[in-house]
N, C-alpha and C positions, 0 to 999 in steps of 0.2 A: 504494500500500500504506500509506504513512504517513497519507494523508488518511483512509482507512477506519479505521485505528487511532484517530486523533484523534476521528473521529465516534463510534466505539464508546465511547470514554472519556467523551465529552460526554454521550451518552445514559445511561450508567451513573451519571453525576454528577447528573442531573436529579432523581431521586427524593429524594436526600439534601438537595439544595438546597431543594427544595420543602418538605420537612418542616422544615428548619432555619428557615424563615420563620415557622413556626407558633408557636414558643415564644420568650419573651423572654430566657431564661437558658440558657447552655450549660455543661456540665461538660467541662473539658479534662483528659484523662487522659494522663499522661506514661508513655512506655515507653522507658526508657533516658534518655540525656542530651539528645538532640535530637529524638527521635521522639515524637509525640503524636497523639491523635485527639480530636475534639469530639463530644459527645453533646448535641445541642440539643433537649431534651425536657422542660424544667423551666419551671414557671410562676412560680417565685420563687427568690431566692437561698437562703433557709433550706431550701427543699425540695431544692435542689441540694446544699447543704452536708451534708445527711444522707447523700446518696449518695457524696460526696467523703470522708467521714470514714474515716480509716484507710488511705486510698489516696494514691498520688502523683498528686494531682489538685487542680484549683482551679475555682471557679465564676466565670463571666464573663458580662457582658451580651452578648446575641447581636447581633453586628453585622449580621446578615441578617434580623433580625426585622422583619416587616411587620405593624404593628399594624392591627387591623380599622378600616376607615374608617367613621366615624360620620356618618350622613347628618343634615343639618340639617333640622329640620321646616320644611315649607312655610309661608311667611308667611300668616297668617290675613287674610282679607279684612276690611277695616274696614267696619263698619256704623255708620251715623249714627242715633242715636236722635232721634226727633222728640218734643219735649215738647208735650204737649197741655195747654192751659189749660182749666180748668173754668169 
């Protein structure tokens, strides 16, 4: 029974973790003294700060953010120019 419950919780956590990796900034919203939740859906700190304004919240760099991998261009083949003399 415990294993099934843990698996169910893990499956429910997958979508939020996947989404959390898409954005570099999170808004941490506080509910009471020790309870909070994170909204990782912001592309910049200023964008997040607009949502945090007037709320018990702060903006943080997303520790789960997975920046897109930039592929390096393939090296170009070197061609040698032949100099023709006239």
